[in-house]
N, C-alpha and C positions, 0 to 999 in steps of 0.2 A: 133377237128368238133362237134358243138354241136349234141344232139341225136335230135330226131325226136319227141319222146314220145307219137308218135298217141295211142301205145297199151292201154293208160289210159282210151279210149273212149270203151265203151263195144259194142259189136256186137249189142244184143239185149238191146240197150241203154234204150229204151222207156218201156221194163219189169222192169229194175233198176228204172227205173222215179216213175212207180206205187209201186213197193213194190224192198225196197233197200235191201232186205233180198237174193234176186236172183243175189246181185252184185258180179262178178269175182272172186275168192279167188285172183289171182295175183294182182288186182286192188284192193282190199280191203286192202290186206296185205301192199300195197304201200302209201294208205291212211293213216291209220292207226301207219303208222310207222311216217308219217310226225304229224299224232294227238299227237302220246307219246314226240314225240320230240316239240313239241307247250306244251304241259301239263308241260315236264321237265324245258321251259323258266319260265311259270307262277308260279308252285311252287317255283322258287329262289322268287320271288316277290309276295308272298302269302298275305304277312301282307296289301300290299299295297294293294292289290287287296281286303281285308276284308274292310281296311279302305272303299275304292269305295266302296264295296255294299250296305256297313252301309247308305255313304251319301246319295248315290242313291236311296234307298229303304225309306230316311228319307226326301223326297221330295215328295212324291207321298201320297195324300190325302187317310188317309186306310180308311175310313167309308165317302162314299160320293153319291148324287142322282143327276141325270143331270136337267134339265127344264124340264118342262112337257110339250109335244107336245099334242095341245089340234088338236083334228079330231070328229066332229059331237058331240057324245054325252059323249066320254070318252077323257080322258088325260092320254097318252103314256110317259111310263121313263123308266129309269135304272136305278140301284141299286149296288155299289160297300160297302160289310161289309168288317169288316178288314179282312186282310188273304184274299179275293177274288181275282182271276185272270182276273176271267172273269163277274162276276156278274150275275143279273137277270135281267130280261125286267119284267116291270109290266104294271099296266093300272088301274085309280079309274074314278069315275063317276065325269064328266068335274064339275059337280056344286058341289063336294064333297063328301065323301063316305068312304068307304073301298075300302082298295089297294088291287088288284090281282097280283100274279106272275103269269105271262101268260108262261112263259120259264126262267127258273132254268136253264142258261148256266152253273155255276159253275157245279151244278150236272151230267149234259150233258157231261161236260168234265172228270169227276172221271175214270181215268184207262186208260185214252191216255196223250203219251209224247209229240203227237202233237194234237192241235186242234185249228181249225181255224171257229170262228162263219162265215158265210159269209153273204147271204141275208137274213133279218129279217123283212118281210111284215106282215098286217093282210089287213084281207079281207075289202073291200068298206062296208059291212055289218057290219062289227067287231066282225063276227062268226069266222073266222079261221084264222089262224097264219100260213102262210109260211115261214119255217126256215131251212138254210140249216149247213152241218158241212161238215168239211174237216180233217181229224186225219190221213194224209201221209203228205201233203203239195206238191202234186200234182197236186193240183188244180181242181181235179175234185171231189165235193160237193153230198154229200145226199141229197136231199129234204124229209121236211115231212112239212105236212098239220095236225095240231092240230083242235081240235075242244075246242073252249076255253070254251062253256059250260060244257062240260066233262072233258076238262083235258086230251082225247087223243088223240093220233094222227093216224088219220084215212088213211093216204097216205103215201108210202115211197117209192120215185123215185130215181133210181141209177143215177150214173155220170151227174149231174149235176153241170152248170156253171155260170149263172144268172137267176133270177127270179123276175117277177112282177104280178101281177094281172091286169087283165082286169074288169070282172065283180065279185059278188060276188061267185061264183062257177067256174069260170074261171080263167085259168091262164096261162102264157105261160113262159116257160121255156127254155135255150139254151143249147147246148152239144158240147164239142168239136172232133176233127174228129181223126183220127188214128195217123196225124203229129201232134196234142193236140193243134189245132187253133179252138177257138168257129167258128161255120161254121153252124149249123143245129138249128134252130126255130119249138119248138113245141106247142100248142095248147093243155092244157089238160082240160076238164069239168070235175068236179069230178064225181066220179062213173063210167067213160067211159076211153076207152084208148086213150091216147096222141095220136096225129095229126099229121106229118112233114110237115110245114105250109111255111117252107122256107129252101135254104139252099145256100149257096155261094161254086160253084166249083171254084171260081178264088183265087188260095193261096195266092194271094198279101192281100186280106183283109177277114177281122176277123170282127166277127158279135156281138153286143150289145143292147140288149133290156131295153125299159122303159115306162112308164107312163106318160101321163103332167099330172101337178099339176089340172089339171081341170077335170082331169078321163077320159076326153071325149077319148080319143086315148091313146093305146098301140104305141108304136115307136119302129122300127128294124131300128138298122143302120148297114150299111155294111162298113167296114172304111179300109184304108190304111194311111199315113201320111202325104198326101198332097193330100185328094179324098176321096169322102165319098158320099154314097146313104141312103136315107133313106126312107122306106116304112112306114104304116102305116095303123093302124085297127080300124074303130071306136067301141068303147065299147058299141053303141045302137046297132050294128051291129056286135056281136061279131064271130061270124060264116064266117063274109065275107074275102074273099081273102084281102090280104095284098096290097096295093096300092101303086106305085112308086108315092112320089113326084116331083121330077126330077131327071132325069135319070144319073147314073152317066155320067162323064164327066171330062178327065184329065185335074187335078191341080183346078176341082170346088172342094169348103167344101161350107156345107151350115147344119144347125142345127136349128130346128124349135120347137117353142114355141104357145101355143094355148092362145088366150086370146079373149073369148064371138067368136064375129064373125068373127075373122079374123087368121091366123097364124102371128106370131113375125116371122121374118127367120133371125140370125145369119150368113151371107156368105160373100164370097171374090170375089164373081159374076163381072164381068166386072172391073177386075183390081184391085178393092178392097182391099189389101195388106195387110192392117192393119184391112180389115172386118169394114161392115156396116150394119146395118137395114131397112130388107124391109117389106112388109106386101104384103099377097096373102089373097084373099075368102077361106075359109075353103071348097067352092066347087070348086076351080081350084086354086090349090094348086102352078104350075109348074111354070116354070121361067119367061114365058112369061107374067104371071100376077103380077109378083112382082112389088111392087113401092117403091122408095125408104122413109123411115122415120127417117135414121138417117144416114148422111154421115159417107163416111170414111176419116180418120183426119191421116195422116203421122204420126209415131212416139206415136199414140195414141191409142195401140190396143185395141178393144172392147173384152171382154173375155167371158163372159159370160151373158146373162139374162131372169130373170125371168118376169111371169107375175102374180100380183094378182091385181083382179078386174079391175078398168081401170088404173092402173097406170105399170110402164115396172122398174124393179130394174135393172141397166144396170152395170156392173162391168167392169171398164176399168184401164189402165194402162198408166201412165204418167211419163217418166223421171225414169223410173223403181221403181217408185211408183203405188199400185193400188192408186183407188179411187172408190169410188163409185155415178152413178147419179142417179135419180130419177126423171121420165118422165109421166106425167101425159095426156091422151088421149087429154086433152082440150088443150095442148101446155104447161103448167106449169113446170116445173123443176127446181130441186134444185143440188147442190152438195156436197157431203161430205166428205170432209177432217181433216186430222191430223195432228200434228205439230212435232214429232219426225222426225229426219233425215230420218230413216230408220223403216220400219214395214210390216205388210203383215195383212190383210183384208180377212174375209169373209165372204161371205152372206147364210142365211139360212129363205128361203119364206115359213116354214114350213110345214102345211101337208093342210089348206085348201086355198081354191083358195078364196073365199071372205073376207079373211082375213084382217083386219085396219092395223094391224102390222107385222113391221118381225124382226127378228135379224140380229147384226151385230159383230161378232167376232174380237175383235184387238189384237195383241199383236206386240211386237218388242222385240229386245235380250235382253232389260232391263224391259220388262214388261211383265209377266206372261197374259194369256190367258184373255181377260175381253168380255164379250158377253153385247149386248146391245140389249133394245128392243127399235124400232123407232116408233112412229104414223105415219102414212103414211101423211096423211091431213095436221096436224098440225105443224111436225117435231121434237114434242116432245119424247125426247130420255131419257131411263132411264137405268141404269147399273143393271142387272139383277141377273149375276153370277162375279165373279171373284175367278180364278187360285189361291188356298192357295198353299205356302210350308210350310208345317208342321215344316221341321226345319228353320225355318227363310229365309227370300230375303226380300231386300233393296234395288229397285232401284237406289236411289239416289246415292249408290256405286258403280256404273258402269258409263261408258260411251261408249255411242255409237254413231259413226260418218258413213257418206258418204263420202268415198272417190272417185279419179277417178285415174285411169290408165291407162299410154300411153303402148300402146302392140307394136308388133316390126313393125306394119304398122301405126303409128299415132293413131290408133283408140284409143279414151278412156274408158276403161272399169268402169262400176261401183266395188266397195267395199263395204260391210260393215263391220266396225272392231268395237268389241266390247274388253274390258279391264277394269281392275277395275280403279277407279280413281287415285287412290295412285301408280300404275305400271309406273316405269319408263321409257317413248321413249325414250330413248338414245342407244338405237342398242343392247341391252344385253340379253334384255326378249326372251323366246322363243317363236311361234308362233306356230298353225295351220290353214291351208286352208281348205276349204272345199268346193265344188264345183259339180257338174251335167252336163249342159251345152249340153242339146243335146232334140231332139224331138219338141226344142219350149217348153220345162218346164221351167219355169223358177223356181229358186230358191228362195222361201218366203224369208223376213227378220224376224224369227217369233221367239220366247223365245225357248230355251231349257234348261231344268233344268241339263241335261246330263254337256252339256257344263261349267256348273258353276263349277264343279270340275276343271277342267283347268283353268277357266280365277280367281277364289278365289286364287290359286296359283302363279299368275302372270304371268299367259299366254296370247298371243294374240289372240281371235279367228278373222278370217277374212273369209267373205263368198265370193265366187267368183263368180260373176254375166256372166260368159264369152258370147261369144258368140255362137250361139246354142240354148240356150235358147230363151226366148222370150221378155225376160225384154223390151226394147228398139223400139219393134216392131217386125212386120216378118221381115223386112229384119236384125236385130238381129239373128232371126233362119237362115235364110236363107244363113248366111254371113259365118255361123257355121255348114253347112250340107255338103255332097256329096262332091268335087271338093275343098271344104274350110273346111274341118273340121280341118286342120292345124291351123287356126286361134283361135280353142277354148283352144288347147293345148299352143301357143306360149303367147296367153291371159294370162293362168295359170303361166305360166313362168316368164312373163313379171309382175305379182302382186306378187309372190315370190321375185324376182330381187327388186321392188319396197321397201316392205316389209324391205328388210335388206338395203338399200341404204337412207330411211326415216327416220330410227331409231326406229320403227316399232316391229324389231327384228332383233337378233343377228344370225349372216352368222352359218353354221351347226346346230342351234337350228329350224331350219324350219322342220315342218312335213304337211304333204296333207294326206286328206282324203274323199272318197268319192265313192258310191256303185253302183253298174250295169253299165251302161254309165257312171258314174262318177266315177267307178274303172278306166274304160279305159281313162278318164280326168287325175287323177292324175296321172296313171302308163304312160301312154305318154308323159307328164310334167315329170316325174322322169327320162325317157328314154333319155330326152332332157338334164336334170340340169348334169347326170352323164357323159353325152360328151361334153355339153359346161363348165359347173362351176364344176367340181366334190369337191364333202363336202358341197354347198348349202344348201342339202337337208336332214337331219338327220333321217327321219323316210314317210314310208309310209306306209298306212292302206288302202286296196282295199276290200272294201266287195261285195261279189261275182261278181267280175269283167269282165266284158266283154272284155277280152283281148287278143283271139285267133281271131280277127276281118275276119282275111283276108278267114282261114280256113272256119271259122263258114257264111261268106256271100257267100263262093262257095259252100256251101251243101245245096243245095233247101230241102231237107229232111228235116231240123230239124224246129221245130214250127215256128220261129218268121222269117226265113230265106226271104223268097220270100216277106211279107210284111215291110220287112225291108230295101230294094233294095230303094226305096224311099228317104230312111235316110241314108244310105252310099253309094248306088251306086252297080251295079251287076258286078263283076268282072270275072262271068264266060263266058259274053257275051262281054267284055269291058279289052282289054288288061291293054289299057289308065288307067282305074281304078282300075286295077287289081294292079297296079304299084303303085299307089298313097295311095292304102290301105298296100300293103308292105312296103311303105316308115315311115307307123305309126304303123303299128299293134305291141304291146309289144311284142306278143310271137317270132313274127318273126326280132327283134330287138334284140334281149339281145345277150349281146357280154361280151367281156372283157374287161371290166370295176368296180371301186369299187360304188358297190350301196349304198344306204344307209340302215340303218333296216326296214322289209317289212314284215308285218301283212297281212294274204289275208285269206278271208274266200271263202266258198262253200258249196254247198249242194248236195244231189245223189238226193231229189226229185224235183230240181229246172226244171222246162221247159223252162226257160228261159232263164238262163246264166248255159248252162250245166256245169257238175260238174268238165270234164276233161279240160274244160279252163282255172281255175284257178290253177288248178294241174298241167297241161302242161306248165304254164309260169313258177311255182313255180321251176319246175324238171328243167326246163333249165336254170333258174337263178344261182341254186346250182353247177351247170354244167360247167358254164361257168365266172360265175365272181370273180372278180381276189383280193376280199378281204373275211372276216369271221364276218361280221354284222349279227347279229340276220335276218333269214330270217323264217319263219313261216307259216306255211298253216293247218288252222284248217278246215276240212271237218266234218260238222253236216250230221250224216249216219242215220239222220230219220227224216227229213225236208227238205225243199227247199228255193224257191227264200228268203221269208221274214224270216227265221230263226226260233228262238224257240218263243213261245205264250203266252199271257197271259202279265197281267202287270207286273207282276215279273219273268216271266221268261227270258223276253230278259236284264234282270238286268246282270246275269252275263256276257253275251258278250259283252255288252256296259262296264263292268267294267275293263276287258279284252284288251280293246279298245282301253280305257280311260291310264291303267296301262301302255301300250307299248307303249303310249305317250309320256307319263311324263318319263318315262327310257329313251328312247330313244332320249329326245330332253335333257336330263338332268333337269328337271322340279322337279324330285320324291324327 
């Protein structure tokens, strides 16, 4: 009989997230014993770890400036000096002149084992800098406002989540509630006390804020997985009460962008599953005034829209690849496409609404980030920055391809595959499958310098674009959530089988890796593998994995649970949902099987995936499994969901994951 291990959750878990020092001794002793076991295993592979850390370090540009972001009379940028983890924020006059450090993040991080730089935004008049920092990992930030004329902080506000400026002396910030959900919006005029202007009482919704690129509106969004509601505050009437654009309606999603005399709205209204664009007058933004300007096209989802002057920059996806479409108000348009079989794109509209150009970041598994600047009217495109790999990188040494794998129900799943050109695909190679597959979040086919440490040793790397993401449109997401969640795991399992059957990898030399909801993906896929094809998978790396699905979704007091019911289902009210979850929840599926080597991570200050989920999973595995492969749990006793911080801070953990994969697949 497998033990429950429920005691690994502290009664005062919120207090432990805020201050890991108050973790009960019994729980601390258990986690530290696991950490010691983990340390002993890695000590046996110290030379490999040292080599891997050196490789990772050698791929980071030691001294680097970002591109300059122009805004009014100033150009803003960041700089990393040799050895910097966090760097500096600087500005200089737009037309040239002396540069000034406006925030030395490297200095601010001194003395903190954990330091996360939150929002950093300058005021519209360029006098003040709002900057936030989290030194525990619980995602409660300290907000400071710095007078850039005197280089002194003139205001400090504790317990802040997000920040945005409205006018030059008024900013807005959010706070989380006792359940660690962002639920309250405050307006703060410098020299006055903050005012609560909005509070979300529905525990399914969380709140975020921002300001339109035009600077004309502050946006307040209350959202859950498949429904949201937007409120606006005109910056010309900064003390006005927030105005609802369109009241929340079950299943309705919409996001707005301001362009001169209209709002441009990305929405799924009226059955537009893959989203459409509508416009509305700024005086009457509600749904009854929406007029379609870009129709919904099935399986070509619209992902985002930015407005620059008379142009709309539309990011969309076609056949699981991103593309950018530029549309002028006079009807002109053009599509920006790229030639590789798999790649990722990012759009940066900059800081100025009236700019005549924008930036595109292009990357692929073989190509480090390339930033282009494109002139809107002429289409002239210029490469303005390219990521450099100091230790060397030749893209021509690698092969990247897009393959399609048939899943259990006949649906073809896109997979991005990377390997050295001289790696023989004869069924002898080791391989790593990486995936996520949840919340409609598509996994980009982008460059990863750390993956090179595997591929350069002859491993094959595969990105699994499973259902639950949105690579092939909204239907791709819908078919991997709620009562269709098993499709995500079946897709990943089918990919593992395909790689072996078609010579990409050897059976017993496959590794799976994913984090958070991706940790659930690889954990549930591992469960399938040990039951259906023991020995297929050699290793599983699960980073802060969401593996105790049934228990977590049955606890409405946990930070994310109510808002997650629309993603996973509500087992409290529905017995069918409860049984469906029990049929895939990894903690509840642990049995007397021969599990592969497994490496799992957790963080005490993590409010997203609480530490006891991975701890409980590993404890049950250790108690029930029928073999003795390495089973490691590494809990960061001082940080949260995102682990160590800084450019170099995370290298040790990445090296451990790489080492574990290499050793477990026989590639070291």
